DRENPA-3360 file (N, C-alpha, C; in nm, 2 decimals, always signed):
BEGIN
1 = QVQLVESG = +9.55/+13.06/+8.81/+9.46/+13.03/+8.92/+9.50/+12.88/+8.96 ~ +9.55/+12.87/+9.08/+9.59/+12.74/+9.13/+9.47/+12.67/+9.19 ~ +9.45/+12.55/+9.15/+9.34/+12.47/+9.21/+9.39/+12.33/+9.25 ~ +9.34/+12.29/+9.36/+9.36/+12.16/+9.41/+9.23/+12.09/+9.43 ~ +9.21/+11.98/+9.37/+9.08/+11.91/+9.38/+9.10/+11.77/+9.43 ~ +9.04/+11.74/+9.54/+9.04/+11.61/+9.61/+8.93/+11.52/+9.55 ~ +8.96/+11.39/+9.55/+8.86/+11.29/+9.52/+8.90/+11.16/+9.58 ~ +8.80/+11.07/+9.58/+8.83/+10.94/+9.63/+8.77/+10.90/+9.76;
9 = GGLVQPGG = +8.71/+11.00/+9.83/+8.65/+10.98/+9.96/+8.52/+10.89/+9.94 ~ +8.47/+10.85/+10.05/+8.35/+10.77/+10.05/+8.33/+10.69/+10.18 ~ +8.24/+10.60/+10.18/+8.20/+10.51/+10.29/+8.28/+10.38/+10.28 ~ +8.34/+10.34/+10.38/+8.42/+10.22/+10.38/+8.41/+10.15/+10.52 ~ +8.41/+10.02/+10.52/+8.40/+9.95/+10.65/+8.54/+9.95/+10.72 ~ +8.53/+9.94/+10.85/+8.66/+9.93/+10.92/+8.75/+9.82/+10.87 ~ +8.88/+9.85/+10.85/+8.97/+9.75/+10.79/+8.98/+9.77/+10.64 ~ +8.90/+9.85/+10.59/+8.90/+9.87/+10.44/+9.00/+9.97/+10.40;
17 = SLRLSCAA = +9.00/+10.00/+10.27/+9.10/+10.09/+10.21/+9.03/+10.19/+10.12 ~ +9.09/+10.31/+10.11/+9.06/+10.41/+10.01/+9.18/+10.47/+9.96 ~ +9.18/+10.52/+9.84/+9.28/+10.60/+9.79/+9.23/+10.74/+9.75 ~ +9.28/+10.84/+9.82/+9.25/+10.98/+9.79/+9.34/+11.04/+9.69 ~ +9.29/+11.12/+9.60/+9.37/+11.19/+9.50/+9.36/+11.34/+9.52 ~ +9.47/+11.41/+9.49/+9.47/+11.55/+9.49/+9.53/+11.60/+9.36 ~ +9.44/+11.65/+9.27/+9.49/+11.69/+9.14/+9.51/+11.84/+9.14 ~ +9.63/+11.88/+9.10/+9.66/+12.02/+9.09/+9.65/+12.07/+8.95;
25 = SGFTLKFH = +9.58/+12.18/+8.93/+9.57/+12.24/+8.80/+9.59/+12.39/+8.81 ~ +9.60/+12.45/+8.69/+9.62/+12.59/+8.69/+9.76/+12.64/+8.70 ~ +9.85/+12.54/+8.73/+9.99/+12.58/+8.74/+10.08/+12.46/+8.71 ~ +10.19/+12.49/+8.65/+10.30/+12.39/+8.64/+10.42/+12.43/+8.72 ~ +10.39/+12.51/+8.82/+10.50/+12.56/+8.91/+10.54/+12.44/+8.99 ~ +10.66/+12.45/+9.04/+10.71/+12.36/+9.13/+10.65/+12.38/+9.27 ~ +10.64/+12.28/+9.35/+10.60/+12.30/+9.49/+10.69/+12.24/+9.58 ~ +10.70/+12.30/+9.70/+10.78/+12.25/+9.81/+10.72/+12.13/+9.88;
33 = AIGWFRQV = +10.59/+12.14/+9.89/+10.52/+12.03/+9.97/+10.38/+12.02/+9.93 ~ +10.33/+11.90/+9.93/+10.18/+11.88/+9.93/+10.15/+11.80/+10.05 ~ +10.05/+11.85/+10.13/+10.01/+11.78/+10.25/+9.87/+11.74/+10.25 ~ +9.84/+11.64/+10.33/+9.70/+11.59/+10.35/+9.67/+11.63/+10.50 ~ +9.55/+11.68/+10.52/+9.50/+11.72/+10.65/+9.36/+11.66/+10.66 ~ +9.32/+11.65/+10.78/+9.18/+11.61/+10.80/+9.12/+11.69/+10.92 ~ +8.99/+11.69/+10.91/+8.91/+11.77/+11.02/+8.78/+11.71/+11.04 ~ +8.74/+11.70/+11.17/+8.61/+11.66/+11.21/+8.54/+11.78/+11.27;
41 = PGKEREGV = +8.41/+11.79/+11.27/+8.34/+11.90/+11.33/+8.38/+11.93/+11.48 ~ +8.41/+12.05/+11.51/+8.44/+12.08/+11.65/+8.59/+12.06/+11.68 ~ +8.67/+12.02/+11.59/+8.81/+12.00/+11.61/+8.89/+12.07/+11.51 ~ +9.02/+12.10/+11.55/+9.11/+12.16/+11.46/+9.15/+12.07/+11.35 ~ +9.19/+12.14/+11.24/+9.24/+12.06/+11.13/+9.38/+12.00/+11.17 ~ +9.40/+11.88/+11.14/+9.53/+11.82/+11.18/+9.60/+11.76/+11.06 ~ +9.73/+11.76/+11.06/+9.81/+11.70/+10.95/+9.80/+11.55/+10.96 ~ +9.81/+11.50/+10.84/+9.80/+11.35/+10.82/+9.93/+11.30/+10.76;
49 = ACIVSSDG = +9.97/+11.36/+10.65/+10.09/+11.32/+10.58/+10.13/+11.43/+10.49 ~ +10.26/+11.43/+10.45/+10.31/+11.53/+10.36/+10.43/+11.48/+10.28 ~ +10.44/+11.52/+10.16/+10.55/+11.49/+10.07/+10.62/+11.62/+10.03 ~ +10.75/+11.62/+10.05/+10.83/+11.74/+10.04/+10.94/+11.72/+9.93 ~ +10.96/+11.82/+9.85/+11.07/+11.82/+9.76/+11.16/+11.94/+9.78 ~ +11.28/+11.92/+9.81/+11.37/+12.04/+9.84/+11.39/+12.13/+9.72 ~ +11.39/+12.07/+9.60/+11.41/+12.15/+9.48/+11.28/+12.17/+9.41 ~ +11.17/+12.13/+9.46/+11.04/+12.16/+9.40/+11.01/+12.08/+9.28;
57 = VNSDRTTY = +11.09/+11.98/+9.25/+11.06/+11.90/+9.13/+11.04/+11.76/+9.17 ~ +11.13/+11.68/+9.15/+11.11/+11.53/+9.16/+11.21/+11.46/+9.25 ~ +11.32/+11.52/+9.26/+11.42/+11.45/+9.34/+11.41/+11.48/+9.48 ~ +11.48/+11.41/+9.56/+11.50/+11.44/+9.70/+11.36/+11.45/+9.77 ~ +11.27/+11.36/+9.75/+11.14/+11.37/+9.81/+11.14/+11.31/+9.95 ~ +11.09/+11.38/+10.04/+11.08/+11.33/+10.18/+10.93/+11.32/+10.22 ~ +10.90/+11.22/+10.30/+10.76/+11.21/+10.34/+10.75/+11.21/+10.49 ~ +10.65/+11.27/+10.54/+10.62/+11.27/+10.69/+10.48/+11.22/+10.71;
65 = YEDFVKGR = +10.46/+11.16/+10.83/+10.33/+11.10/+10.87/+10.31/+11.13/+11.01 ~ +10.19/+11.15/+11.05/+10.15/+11.16/+11.19/+10.16/+11.02/+11.24 ~ +10.18/+11.00/+11.37/+10.20/+10.87/+11.43/+10.07/+10.79/+11.41 ~ +9.95/+10.85/+11.41/+9.83/+10.77/+11.41/+9.80/+10.71/+11.28 ~ +9.88/+10.74/+11.17/+9.86/+10.68/+11.04/+9.98/+10.61/+10.99 ~ +10.09/+10.61/+11.07/+10.21/+10.54/+11.02/+10.19/+10.39/+11.01 ~ +10.24/+10.34/+10.90/+10.22/+10.20/+10.87/+10.08/+10.17/+10.80 ~ +9.99/+10.26/+10.80/+9.86/+10.24/+10.74/+9.84/+10.33/+10.61;
73 = FTISRDNA = +9.89/+10.45/+10.62/+9.87/+10.54/+10.50/+10.00/+10.56/+10.43 ~ +9.99/+10.59/+10.30/+10.11/+10.61/+10.22/+10.08/+10.73/+10.13 ~ +10.17/+10.83/+10.13/+10.16/+10.94/+10.04/+10.25/+10.93/+9.92 ~ +10.21/+10.96/+9.80/+10.29/+10.94/+9.69/+10.25/+11.05/+9.58 ~ +10.34/+11.07/+9.49/+10.32/+11.17/+9.39/+10.34/+11.12/+9.25 ~ +10.26/+11.16/+9.16/+10.27/+11.13/+9.01/+10.29/+11.26/+8.94 ~ +10.41/+11.30/+8.91/+10.44/+11.42/+8.84/+10.37/+11.43/+8.71 ~ +10.37/+11.32/+8.63/+10.31/+11.33/+8.50/+10.16/+11.37/+8.50;
81 = KNTVFLQM = +10.09/+11.33/+8.61/+9.95/+11.36/+8.63/+9.93/+11.48/+8.72 ~ +10.04/+11.54/+8.77/+10.03/+11.65/+8.86/+9.93/+11.62/+8.98 ~ +9.95/+11.50/+9.03/+9.86/+11.45/+9.13/+9.93/+11.38/+9.25 ~ +9.88/+11.41/+9.37/+9.93/+11.34/+9.49/+9.83/+11.25/+9.54 ~ +9.87/+11.13/+9.58/+9.78/+11.03/+9.63/+9.80/+11.01/+9.78 ~ +9.69/+10.97/+9.85/+9.70/+10.92/+9.98/+9.63/+10.78/+9.99 ~ +9.71/+10.68/+9.99/+9.66/+10.54/+10.01/+9.64/+10.51/+10.15 ~ +9.51/+10.48/+10.19/+9.47/+10.46/+10.32/+9.43/+10.32/+10.34;
89 = NSLKPEDT = +9.50/+10.24/+10.42/+9.47/+10.10/+10.45/+9.43/+10.08/+10.59 ~ +9.37/+9.97/+10.62/+9.34/+9.94/+10.76/+9.27/+10.06/+10.83 ~ +9.17/+10.11/+10.76/+9.10/+10.22/+10.81/+9.02/+10.19/+10.94 ~ +9.01/+10.29/+11.02/+8.95/+10.28/+11.15/+8.83/+10.38/+11.16 ~ +8.73/+10.36/+11.24/+8.63/+10.46/+11.26/+8.68/+10.60/+11.29 ~ +8.79/+10.60/+11.37/+8.84/+10.73/+11.41/+8.91/+10.81/+11.29 ~ +8.93/+10.74/+11.18/+8.98/+10.81/+11.06/+8.87/+10.89/+10.99 ~ +8.75/+10.87/+11.03/+8.64/+10.95/+10.97/+8.66/+11.09/+10.98;
97 = ADYYCAAV = +8.66/+11.17/+10.87/+8.68/+11.31/+10.87/+8.67/+11.36/+10.73 ~ +8.67/+11.49/+10.71/+8.69/+11.55/+10.58/+8.84/+11.56/+10.56 ~ +8.88/+11.52/+10.45/+9.03/+11.52/+10.41/+9.06/+11.63/+10.31 ~ +9.16/+11.70/+10.34/+9.20/+11.82/+10.25/+9.34/+11.80/+10.21 ~ +9.37/+11.84/+10.08/+9.51/+11.85/+10.04/+9.54/+12.00/+10.03 ~ +9.67/+12.03/+10.05/+9.72/+12.16/+10.05/+9.86/+12.17/+10.00 ~ +9.90/+12.28/+9.94/+10.03/+12.30/+9.87/+10.11/+12.41/+9.92 ~ +10.24/+12.39/+9.93/+10.33/+12.50/+9.96/+10.41/+12.52/+9.83;
105 = LFNPRARP = +10.40/+12.63/+9.76/+10.47/+12.65/+9.64/+10.62/+12.67/+9.66 ~ +10.69/+12.63/+9.56/+10.84/+12.64/+9.57/+10.88/+12.78/+9.58 ~ +10.97/+12.80/+9.67/+11.04/+12.94/+9.69/+11.19/+12.91/+9.71 ~ +11.27/+12.95/+9.61/+11.41/+12.92/+9.63/+11.48/+12.99/+9.75 ~ +11.41/+13.09/+9.80/+11.46/+13.17/+9.91/+11.41/+13.12/+10.05 ~ +11.33/+13.02/+10.04/+11.28/+12.96/+10.16/+11.31/+12.81/+10.17 ~ +11.31/+12.77/+10.29/+11.33/+12.62/+10.31/+11.20/+12.55/+10.30 ~ +11.20/+12.43/+10.26/+11.07/+12.36/+10.25/+11.03/+12.32/+10.39;
113 = PGRSDWYL = +10.90/+12.28/+10.41/+10.85/+12.24/+10.54/+10.94/+12.12/+10.59 ~ +10.95/+12.11/+10.72/+11.03/+12.00/+10.77/+10.96/+11.93/+10.88 ~ +11.03/+11.86/+10.96/+10.97/+11.77/+11.06/+10.90/+11.85/+11.16 ~ +10.94/+11.97/+11.19/+10.88/+12.05/+11.29/+10.76/+12.14/+11.25 ~ +10.73/+12.14/+11.12/+10.63/+12.23/+11.08/+10.54/+12.18/+10.96 ~ +10.57/+12.07/+10.91/+10.49/+12.02/+10.79/+10.34/+12.01/+10.82 ~ +10.31/+11.99/+10.95/+10.17/+11.96/+10.99/+10.10/+12.09/+11.03 ~ +10.16/+12.20/+11.01/+10.09/+12.33/+11.05/+10.02/+12.39/+10.93;
121 = PHEYDYWG = +9.89/+12.40/+10.95/+9.81/+12.45/+10.83/+9.85/+12.58/+10.78 ~ +9.90/+12.67/+10.86/+9.93/+12.80/+10.82/+10.06/+12.81/+10.73 ~ +10.13/+12.70/+10.72/+10.25/+12.69/+10.64/+10.21/+12.67/+10.49 ~ +10.09/+12.64/+10.46/+10.04/+12.61/+10.32/+9.98/+12.72/+10.25 ~ +10.00/+12.73/+10.12/+9.95/+12.84/+10.04/+9.82/+12.82/+9.98 ~ +9.79/+12.70/+9.94/+9.66/+12.67/+9.87/+9.60/+12.54/+9.93 ~ +9.47/+12.54/+9.92/+9.39/+12.43/+9.98/+9.28/+12.39/+9.88 ~ +9.25/+12.26/+9.89/+9.14/+12.21/+9.81/+9.01/+12.22/+9.90;
129 = QGTQVTVS = +8.90/+12.17/+9.84/+8.77/+12.18/+9.90/+8.74/+12.07/+10.00 ~ +8.82/+11.96/+9.99/+8.80/+11.85/+10.08/+8.72/+11.74/+10.02 ~ +8.74/+11.62/+10.07/+8.66/+11.50/+10.04/+8.63/+11.43/+10.17 ~ +8.51/+11.38/+10.18/+8.46/+11.32/+10.30/+8.50/+11.17/+10.30 ~ +8.55/+11.12/+10.42/+8.58/+10.98/+10.44/+8.50/+10.94/+10.56 ~ +8.43/+10.83/+10.55/+8.35/+10.78/+10.66/+8.38/+10.63/+10.67 ~ +8.43/+10.59/+10.79/+8.46/+10.45/+10.82/+8.36/+10.40/+10.92 ~ +8.28/+10.31/+10.87/+8.17/+10.27/+10.96/+8.12/+10.13/+10.91;
137 = S = +8.07/+10.05/+11.00/+8.01/+9.92/+10.96/+7.86/+9.94/+10.95;
% end
């Protein structure tokens, strides 16, 4: 049973920082990608950042970011902890949303997500339950 559990959300003032964690359990399988998405009520879920590994392990990792978080957010992965992080700095009120992590399991017969599709929710196999981020003074 694959599980993704997000944590680290909360209330922060504009300009502040939060670090979200996505802990994967129930599998030691390799994954092609772990992505962070966010959603506000009444809007579609949107991609935030993604970390991709072409061989599903540790090498050759590529990261993608949506323009609205470039330079402010950083996605990283700790294999030893089976955890992916999203460091969010210089937070803005418009960053307020529920944040979700999602995983694409490694498939040697398929290509990993790329620049044209990493941000598409339907590309992902598993989802966490989300963590709420509120940026407000």
